[in-house]
Backbone as CSV, one residue per row, in Angstrom:
resi,resn,N_x,N_y,N_z,CA_x,CA_y,CA_z,C_x,C_y,C_z
1,UNK,0.779,-1.025,0.257,0.308,0.077,0.272,0.815,1.346,0.048
2,UNK,1.991,1.302,0.908,2.950,2.470,0.896,3.903,2.670,-0.283
3,UNK,3.812,1.375,-0.678,4.693,1.787,-2.329,3.795,2.317,-3.528
4,UNK,2.315,2.075,-3.649,1.464,2.769,-4.497,1.275,4.001,-4.063
5,UNK,1.298,4.208,-2.779,1.637,5.815,-2.621,2.379,6.296,-2.897
6,UNK,3.541,6.204,-2.694,5.398,6.575,-3.349,5.263,6.798,-4.644
7,UNK,4.509,5.617,-5.367,4.491,5.847,-6.972,3.523,6.941,-7.270
8,UNK,2.567,7.221,-6.893,1.715,8.395,-6.656,2.265,9.344,-6.532
9,UNK,2.571,9.543,-5.808,3.489,10.882,-5.210,4.962,10.734,-6.468
10,UNK,5.341,10.191,-6.553,6.734,10.608,-7.670,5.894,10.385,-8.878
11,UNK,4.956,9.966,-9.470,4.181,10.663,-10.395,3.826,12.207,-10.705
12,UNK,3.069,12.567,-9.099,2.312,13.690,-8.804,3.635,14.990,-9.372
13,UNK,4.810,14.803,-8.585,6.131,15.298,-8.956,6.474,15.528,-10.198
14,UNK,6.721,14.375,-10.598,7.205,14.096,-12.277,6.224,15.065,-13.371
15,UNK,4.683,14.897,-13.104,3.700,15.616,-13.585,4.018,17.117,-13.342
16,UNK,3.984,17.173,-12.405,4.238,19.141,-12.292,5.357,19.553,-12.648
17,UNK,6.834,18.611,-12.643,8.044,19.360,-12.962,7.679,19.082,-14.686
18,UNK,7.238,18.350,-15.352,6.502,18.424,-16.604,5.811,19.688,-17.247
19,UNK,4.823,19.826,-16.555,4.762,20.972,-16.691,4.843,22.280,-16.883
20,UNK,5.560,22.440,-15.580,6.719,23.413,-15.511,7.346,23.541,-17.160
21,UNK,7.992,22.549,-17.055,8.928,22.458,-18.271,8.075,22.830,-19.606
22,UNK,7.024,22.139,-20.012,6.199,22.717,-21.053,5.999,24.141,-20.911
23,UNK,5.538,24.714,-19.721,5.244,26.048,-19.569,6.457,27.119,-20.474
24,UNK,7.473,26.613,-19.732,9.015,27.044,-19.609,8.996,27.065,-21.664
25,UNK,8.754,25.882,-22.040,9.127,25.795,-23.547,8.161,26.699,-24.302
26,UNK,6.547,26.646,-23.836,5.974,27.401,-24.517,6.448,29.194,-24.423
27,UNK,7.115,29.597,-23.367,7.441,30.829,-23.344,8.684,30.832,-24.083
28,UNK,9.670,30.061,-24.259,10.882,30.034,-24.812,10.238,30.202,-26.894
29,UNK,9.508,29.221,-26.759,9.034,29.427,-28.178,8.365,30.713,-28.918
30,UNK,7.394,31.468,-27.786,6.928,32.418,-28.066,7.670,33.775,-28.228
31,UNK,8.923,33.452,-27.536,9.888,34.687,-27.564,10.537,34.155,-28.973
32,UNK,11.103,32.909,-29.376,11.686,32.834,-30.626,10.800,32.956,-32.104
33,UNK,9.585,33.058,-31.658,8.648,33.098,-32.494,8.498,34.336,-33.072
34,UNK,8.340,35.625,-31.942,8.656,36.558,-31.656,9.749,37.592,-32.779
35,UNK,11.139,36.875,-32.313,12.414,37.202,-32.870,12.593,36.717,-34.281
36,UNK,11.604,35.836,-34.785,11.729,35.640,-36.243,11.119,36.146,-36.694
37,UNK,9.888,36.489,-36.309,8.795,37.429,-37.128,9.595,38.784,-37.046
38,UNK,10.251,39.549,-36.031,11.085,40.523,-36.129,12.169,40.742,-37.488
39,UNK,12.716,39.502,-37.203,13.921,38.997,-38.353,13.672,39.083,-39.985
40,UNK,12.199,38.575,-39.967,11.523,38.590,-41.721,11.124,40.072,-41.547
41,UNK,10.265,40.819,-40.973,10.486,42.004,-41.036,11.593,42.815,-41.349
42,UNK,12.454,42.806,-40.906,13.555,43.232,-41.391,14.199,42.834,-42.656
43,UNK,14.067,41.504,-42.732,14.573,41.022,-44.399,13.632,41.747,-45.179
44,UNK,12.725,41.911,-44.754,11.784,42.392,-46.063,11.979,43.965,-46.200
45,UNK,12.143,44.558,-45.197,12.556,45.776,-45.244,13.974,46.109,-46.365
46,UNK,14.949,45.525,-45.653,16.205,45.572,-46.648,15.785,44.906,-47.936
47,UNK,15.295,44.147,-48.344,15.149,43.745,-49.305,13.983,45.009,-50.428
48,UNK,13.074,45.576,-49.762,12.351,46.606,-50.295,13.827,47.704,-50.594
49,UNK,14.566,48.009,-49.447,15.520,48.719,-49.839,16.669,48.446,-50.785
50,UNK,17.091,47.502,-50.864,17.840,47.209,-52.066,17.150,47.360,-53.194
51,UNK,16.053,46.721,-53.473,15.143,47.229,-54.613,15.336,48.567,-55.450
52,UNK,14.822,49.572,-54.264,14.637,51.026,-54.407,16.466,50.990,-55.142
53,UNK,17.625,51.023,-53.899,18.557,51.478,-54.472,18.936,51.026,-55.836
54,UNK,18.768,49.904,-56.244,19.256,48.769,-57.374,18.411,49.848,-58.374
55,UNK,16.634,50.031,-58.458,16.376,51.192,-58.904,17.190,52.460,-59.490
56,UNK,17.259,53.077,-58.187,18.300,54.480,-58.218,19.338,54.340,-59.312
57,UNK,20.426,53.234,-59.307,21.338,52.783,-59.613,20.972,52.536,-60.981
58,UNK,20.069,51.862,-61.476,19.563,51.973,-62.922,19.331,53.197,-63.444
59,UNK,18.532,54.157,-62.663,18.602,55.183,-63.340,19.801,56.146,-63.676
60,UNK,20.447,55.802,-62.766,22.231,56.692,-63.428,22.656,56.242,-64.373
61,UNK,22.610,54.445,-64.723,23.141,54.235,-65.825,22.522,54.979,-67.041
62,UNK,20.896,54.906,-67.260,20.334,55.357,-68.497,20.128,56.963,-68.687
63,UNK,20.717,57.742,-67.402,20.650,59.409,-67.474,21.665,59.755,-68.194
64,UNK,21.323,61.109,-69.166,22.344,61.442,-70.293,23.535,62.109,-69.171
65,UNK,24.591,61.785,-70.045,25.787,62.827,-69.390,25.255,64.176,-69.427
66,UNK,25.710,64.691,-68.214,25.570,66.578,-68.415,26.018,67.502,-69.274
67,UNK,27.366,67.150,-69.672,28.405,67.404,-70.353,27.496,67.307,-71.710
68,UNK,26.942,66.138,-72.175,26.002,65.933,-73.585,24.688,66.910,-73.458
69,UNK,24.214,66.753,-72.195,22.796,67.806,-71.765,22.870,68.906,-72.098
70,UNK,24.500,69.897,-71.558,24.706,71.201,-71.836,25.224,71.458,-73.417
71,UNK,25.287,70.588,-74.013,25.880,70.772,-75.783,24.413,70.741,-76.341
72,UNK,23.573,69.323,-75.910,22.356,69.381,-76.894,21.371,70.400,-76.415
73,UNK,21.522,71.341,-75.192,20.839,71.946,-75.044,21.064,73.663,-75.504
74,UNK,22.161,73.690,-76.030,22.629,74.831,-76.303,22.418,75.006,-78.241
75,UNK,21.716,76.405,-78.028,21.396,76.807,-79.574,23.050,77.222,-80.198
76,UNK,22.891,76.875,-81.585,23.975,76.779,-82.130,24.077,78.193,-82.848
77,UNK,23.295,79.549,-82.649,23.372,80.940,-82.585,24.429,81.395,-81.665
78,UNK,24.440,80.882,-80.603,25.147,81.576,-79.313,26.777,81.274,-80.055
């Protein structure tokens, strides 16, 4: 009889420890998920910034040379 009581007590203690560990793991998971979400947002923002900078770089590639614009804009009379 005492052996069964001891086993029940041991099981209750084990269940309590497992419940605490489960709660801790859930908290850790929530923290990691939040960090992942922030990292994904940062990555998306950096991708957007990269695309914008690439666009600006492409614009510079296709912009005419200022010296050429000066010559083309001058009238022949002057």
